[in-house]
Phi, psi and omega in degrees: 000149180288127177229149182273135176236104181252127177222156173258112185287141182305124183291351181297332178246011177256356182294329179257144179294151177277109178219174178295339180269000178237066186296325182295311179299317181297318181296314181297318179296318180296322179295317179296320180295320180293326183285322190251354186086193180299134182225163177287133178268116183242144177053039183228143178249124179244137173286163177305321180294319180293323178296316179297321178295320179295316181294336182273352182278164178297146178294337176204145177295138180292158176297162179305135179086001180238156177234154180292142179230097182275337187280311183220067185286151172288144183200170174256026185301316182297321178292319179297316178297322178297319179294315180297315181294319179298316178297319179299316181296314181298311181296321181294319178297314179298318180295320179296318177297318179298315179297317179299316180297318182291320187267329185255329182265300180283330179054039178203132179247141178248165181306321181293337177293322177291327177295316179293323177297321177296321178298324178294320178298318178295325176297321178297321178296317179297321178296319176301321177295324177296320178295321178295322177297326179294337177272354185241021174117005178298122181087007181254139176298146183298328180283353177257014174226151178279165175300325179299314179294319179296321178299316178296319180299312183289331174299314179294325179297311182288328172297321179297324178299316180295316179298318179299314181299317179296316181293322178293322177299314179298314182297316182293323176300315179298317180296314181297317179296322177294318178298316181295320179293321184287327188248359181244117174299154181302139177064022176262136181230074180252195184300316182298320180300310185289321177296318179301317180288325176296314179297322179302311183285332173296318179295317178299315180294319181299309184290328174297316179296320180295321177297318179297317179300315181294323182282336186248009179300319178233146175232115356292161185299326182297343179295341180291333181236348181253108184286356184257359181289130182269146179073192182076185182203161176229149179250156175277108184253009184299316182294319179296316179299321181295312180298315180294324179295320178296321177297321180296318178298318181297316180291327176298319178296323178294318178300318178295323185282336184306304180291332181297321180298317181291318182300315184281355173265355179284152177272078182226159174298153183303319181298319180290324177297317178297318180295314178296319180299314180294321181299311182286330178296313178296319181299316180289319179296000000 
């Protein structure tokens, strides 16, 4: 599978440009690239010819006894396409049933319903990005794709991350608003109401921060996936992503717990409480 390998090459041999007149620097850089796979080129000047040569090389050296196959590489592309298509069909069927229930059975739409419909449109955009990735090396070994192909793949990958974050933010806002409408009587301001709104705005802030992190990890942004871009800089965002991910998990648990608190406070038999609890748990998941 295509995986990203980012390294900072030792500047001791990057101070001089890689040219035909700098064989030592070129040799050291080529050796580092073979050892680590595709890497970010820093403090280096490449001529157009050298850049094209770099883009045409394998994204990673093949294992011993194997050779790169750019023409007809083995891959899991068909399985990946099957998974993407299956997910698209399942989500579309569920969405169609939801739309029918809202428009034909309940015959009433609320603001959060439009938010969830928007999330479905964003899901379609994300699915389209997945199909494009399948044409750019999804499921192909790195040594069976060129650096040029890998660069295209990772551009679509990082674009997909941003689309995913936006779609998840939209979906969670819709879910939280639906939970509050379903379990909160009109003009009621109790614990569930305030916790729900706090979690809603935490999620909005979280996904906004994640989008900013993804867009600003490298300057220019294309440096994140194009190893031949000269100049610019990248920051280490792993710690920030980890902290934000933990915050996201915590808020997800709160979203799951919101309806449970209301359900278990109802004056109903235990069996009915269990059934309602399981129903809403599955629905939110």
